[in-house]
N, C-alpha and C positions, 0 to 999 in steps of 0.2 A: 528320187525325183527326176523326171525327164528334163534334159537340157532344153531350154527355150529355142536355142538355135537349131537343134535337130528337129524341132516340130515345125519349122518354117517350110513353106513349099520349096521344092528343089530348085526352082528357077531363081529364087532370091539367093540361095546359097551359091548357085553357079555364077551369079553376077557380082558376088562379094569378093572381088579379086584381092583387095588390100586387107581383108578380114575386119573391116571397120564395123560391119553389122554384127559380126560374131563377138567382137569386144564389147559392143553396146549391149548385146543380149546377156553376156556374162556378168555385167554389172547388175542387171535386173535379176539374173539368176541367183546371185549371192544374197540379194535382199529377200527374194521369195523363199530361199532355203532357210534363211534365218526365221522367217515367219512360220514356215512349215515345222521347223524343229521346236519352236515355242508352242505351237498348237499340239504337237505330238506329246510334248512334256506335260501340257495342261490336261490332255486326255488321260495320261498315265496317273497324274495326281488325283484326278476325279474318279478314277476307276477303283471300285471296291477291292478288287483282287490284285491291283497293281500299285496302289498308293502306299506310302509308308505308314506304319502303324499309328504314328502320332497324328496323322491327318484324318483318321477314321472318325474321330469325334466331330470334326467340322462337317463331314458328309452327313452324319446323323443329325447334327444341329440344323443343317439346311432343310431337313425334312421334319423339323420340330420334335426331334427325338433325343433322349439322353441315353447313351450306351450304359449297359449294366455289366456286361461280360468283362472279365479281366484278361484272360489269355487272348493272344493275338488272333488265333484261328477262330475262337468263339466270337470275337468282336467283328470279324469280317462276316461271319455267318449271320450275326445279328443285323448288321447293316443291310445285308442282302434280303432280309425278310421284313424290313420296316414297311415297305409298301403293302406287303401281304397283311400285316397287322392292321393297317388303316382300312384296307378293303373289307376286312372281317370285323371291324370295330362294332362292339355291342353284342357279338355273338359268342356262344360257347367255344367256337373254334379259335377265336382270338385269345380268349382267356386260357385255353389249353396250350396254345403256342407260347404264351408268356410263362406259364407254369413250367413247361418243359425247358424253356430257356433259362429260367432263374433257379428253380428248385432242383432240376435235374433228377437224380436218382431218388430223391425224397418224395417226389410227386407220384401219388398212386393213381388217383382218378378225380374227375370233376363231377359233382352231383348237383342236382337242382331240387330244392325242397318242394316247390309247387310248379306245375305247368303254367306257362304264361296266360292261358285262358282255359276255361272248362273243357273246350273241345280239342285242346292241343294234345298231341301224342309225343311228349318229350322223350327223347332217347336216353336222357341222363337223369330222369326222375329217381330220387332215392327216398326210402322211408327210414328215418333215423332210428338207430337202435336205442336201448335204454340209456346208455352212457351219453350218447350224443344228444338225446332228448333232454336229459338232465342238465347238460352244459348249456344248451340253447335256452333252457328255462331259467338260466342264471342261478343254478344251484351248485355251481362249482366253487372252489376257493379262489377268491380274487386277491391279487396283490394290492390293488387300489380299490377301495369301496366307494369312491366318489369320482370315477373316471368319466361318466357320461355328462351330457350338457345339463342334466337336471340335478347334478350333484349326487347321483346314485350310481349303482353298479349294474342295473338291469340292461340286458341286451334288447334290441328292438325287434327281435323275432317274436311274432305274434300269430298263433294258430287261428285266431279269429279274423284278423285283418288280412291274413295271408300275404305278407310281404314276400315277393318272389326272390328268393335268395340262393346264392351259390354256396356249396360246401366243397372246400378243397381238402381232399383226403391226403394227409402227409404221414407217411409211415417211416419210422426210424428203426432200422434193423440193428440191434446191439452188436452183432458180429461184423457189421459194415458201417460203423459209426466212429467218427473222430471228434473229440470234444472241440467245439468252436466252429463247426461247419454249418450249423443251422442258422445262426444269426445273420451272417452276410448274405445268405441266399434269400432269407425272408425279407431282409432289408431291400434287396434288389427287386423282389416281387412287389413290395409295397411302393417302391419308387415309381413304377410304371403301370400299376394296375388301373389307376384312374384314367389313363389315356385310352383304355380299352373297355373299361367296366361300364355297362349301360346305366344310365341315370335311373334313380328310384329303386335300385336293388341294393341288397346287402351281400357281403361276401364274408364267409366264415372259414378261415383256415383251421382245420381240425387235425391235431397232432396225436399220433398213437405210437407208443413205444411199449412193447411187452417183453419182459424178460422170460427166457425159456430155460435158463440154467443158473446156478448160483454165481458163476463168474460174470454174469450180466449185471449184477447188483450195482457195481460202481458206474457202469454206463447209464443205468436208469437214473441214478442220482445226477449225473452230468447233464442228461437231457432236461431234467427238471430245473437245474440251475440255468441252462441256456434259455429256457422259456420264461422263467420267473425272475431271474437275476438273484434269487435267494441262494446263498451258499450253504450246501450241506457238507462240503469238503472245502479245504483251501485249494489254492491253485496247484499245489504239489500233490494233492490227493490225500493229505492227512492233516491233523491239527498242527498249528504252529507250536513252537517251543513253549509259548505261554499258554497253550491250551485254548487258543481262540481261533474262530473261523475268520477267513478273510472278509473284508468289507463287501456288502452286497452290491450288485450292479443294478442298472435299470432293467425293467422287464422288457421282453421282446416287443411288447405293445402294452400300452396302458390298460387295455381292456382284457388282458389275458386272465383266464381262469383255468384251474386245473383240478384233476383228481390224481392223487398220488397214493396208490394202494399197495400195501404190503400185507398179505394175509398168508401166514405160514401154516401149513397143514402138518400136524404132527402124526396123524394117523390117516389111513386111506379111507375111502368112502364108507367102508363097512366097519370102521373103527379098529381095524387091525392092520398090521403090516401086510403088504402084498406077498404073494407066493415067492417072489424074487427077493423079498426082504427090503424093498424100497418103499418110500412114502409116495402118496399121490402128490402131484404138482400143486404148489400154492399159486396165488395170484400176485404177481409183481408187475405193476404197470404204471405208466405215467401218461395221462391224457390231458390235452390242452386245447383251448379254443380262444380266439379273439375275433373282434368284429371290425370290418372295413365298411364304412358307409359310402 
């Protein structure tokens, strides 16, 4: 900061023989420097990239936002994009931003079941395959058969009334999956989706995990456990000494439904072993769906 005395016209400094004016300016200088330092510290505290990690939540709160990221760098990046979220509120772009932020590698793509109107050319319009169609039609296996407001288990998806819904495709690769990583990411997504989700729409997170080799079998069971809370193995991966499974957890969402398919093929498609002496692949998969209103 420049000294006040040095900013005075030269004639005043030349007339200040006993340095009275200089001493007077120095008193003012000390006070102004204190204000300047406080202001610089305040700017640093309020800066997303300069503030201490524990203050980030207050910056987010001042913008009506609750941080979901855990790591410091991710929390700073989340703070830096809050305004972008609000600018895009109600659009697929905002939903996609949240999905990338919370689900990370699990997020595959965002789809839309119907275009917003008959003349719309939606770039994310999808046609459900047989499995997704069956789950949307409430034909999956529900953990709770009375989760909805009517005391039933039916989803609100209706092909006649054409509720315009988003489908979140979540793909779990057994070779890149660690037990326990799905739940916290989905929880973070559920915590903030309503701030960006357009009114009158439904959102359906759709989970897909398909085994491609025998050693994926345990990972498939663990994905099923994370989605439903139902234990097929205990926490250590085998039965307790008493031959009992661990107690079940709560499902990832009350409306979760699943298909858990294990179809072993003992012969190839022609009823015999292949030339290489190997069997055709079976179907080992866990599919899940829940509803966000």
